[in-house]
N, C-alpha and C positions, 0 to 999 in steps of 0.2 A: 662148750664144752666140747675139745677134742682131744682124743688120748691116743696115742700109737707106741709102740715098741720102738726104743732108739735104735735098736740093731739093723731091723728092716724095716720100719716105718707101717707094719701092719696095724691096724685099726685096732684097741682094746675098747671092748663095749663097757658101757655104763655098769652092767652087772657083774663084769669082772673087774673093774675096778672095786665093786663093792665086796666082792671077793676077796680081793686082796686088803680089804680093811680103809679104802679110802672111800669114805662118804661123799657123794658128789650129786647135788640136785640143780634143777633151776628153779630160779624165783622169781616174782616179778619185783620191779625195782622201788615201787612205793613202800616207805616204813610200812604202812597199814596192811601188806602184803608180807614182805620178810621178815617183819618182828616177831610177829607169832612162833615161827619157825626158831629165830634165835632163841626165845624163853624157851622152847621145847628143849633145846638143845642143851640150855642152862639146866633147866630143872633133870634132864637126862643124864648129863654126865659132868655137873657140879661144875660148869663154868659161871664165875663170880664176876669179872669184870668184862665189859665192852667198851670198845672204843673203834675210832676210825684211824686209818692212816692213809696218807698221800702222797704217792710221787711222782714229779713232773720233772720234765727239762730243764726248768729253772730252779729246782730243788737245790740250795743251798749243799756243797758237798755229795752231790746225787752219786757221783762214781764211787766214792769211798762205803756210803752207805750201803751201795747194791754188793760190793766187795764182800761185805759179810756174811750174803745170803748164796753165792755163786759156788762157793766149796760145798763139797759133802758133808751135812752134819745132820744131827738128829736132837731132840729136845726131851727133856722129860714130863713133856705133856703135847696132847695133840695142838696141830698148828690149824686154827679154824679161819679160814678166810669166805667172806661173802662180796663179791665183786660188785662195786657200784658203779665203777667207770674204768675204760681203760681197759688193758690186758698184760697177763704175764704166762712165764712157763713153770710149770715145777717138773724136774726130773726128781722121779720117786723109784728107789728100790722094790723090786716085787719081794714077794714072800722069799722067791729062789736067788735073789739077787740081780735080776733083769733089772734095765734101765726100762721105765715107763715116762715117757714125755706128756703131759697133761699141760695144755692152753687152756688158760680160762681167760672168761671176757664179763662183761658186766651180766649183771642175771647168775652167774656160777655160784654155787656153793661148795667148797671142798674142805673136808677135813682129812689132812695128814695124820695117821696114828701116831700117837707118842712112839718115841723109840724107833721109829724108821727114817733111815737113811735118805736124805733128799737134799735138792739144791734149789734155788730160784732165780730166775734173772727175767729182766722186762725185755720187751719185746722192743723193735726201731722204734716205736711211739715214744718210749719210755715213760708213760702217763699209767697208773694205777691208783684205784682208790677202793679201800676196803674196810668192812664191817669186822673187826678181828673179835673173838671170844677167846678168856684167859680162866685157867683154874687159880693160878698166882703168877703174876707178869714176873716173878724172879725165877720160876721155874722154865721160862720162855728163853733161856740162853742156850745158844749154838752149842754143842759139841762136836767139834771137828772128829771125822773118822781119820 
């Protein structure tokens, strides 16, 4: 995981992301290694659903799908992603409303806190596969700024 301030490119430490409320960890890619962490998060934070999402260059309507996430928005619950393959970019507002850019890759776990403005985009590779956790799938509707 690589995090920087959007305005000047200064690196952001994992500890600073945590201070901002953004959970960020590195996990091994084998289900036997990452599933215990997913189960722990479910128990601690009340997530009840787990699935996988996959986007690839040949995904039908990829541009339209991505367009839903590239405008600044928030959700009523946390956005949990564990990257199994590929990469993506989360731009997340800090507590003082500055943009943090977080590039996630295979093995990265990120939790964008609920009610925190953010946006997401794919990198030029246009490929990502993630485990997602939800408290309620209907609560994960984007609310645009």
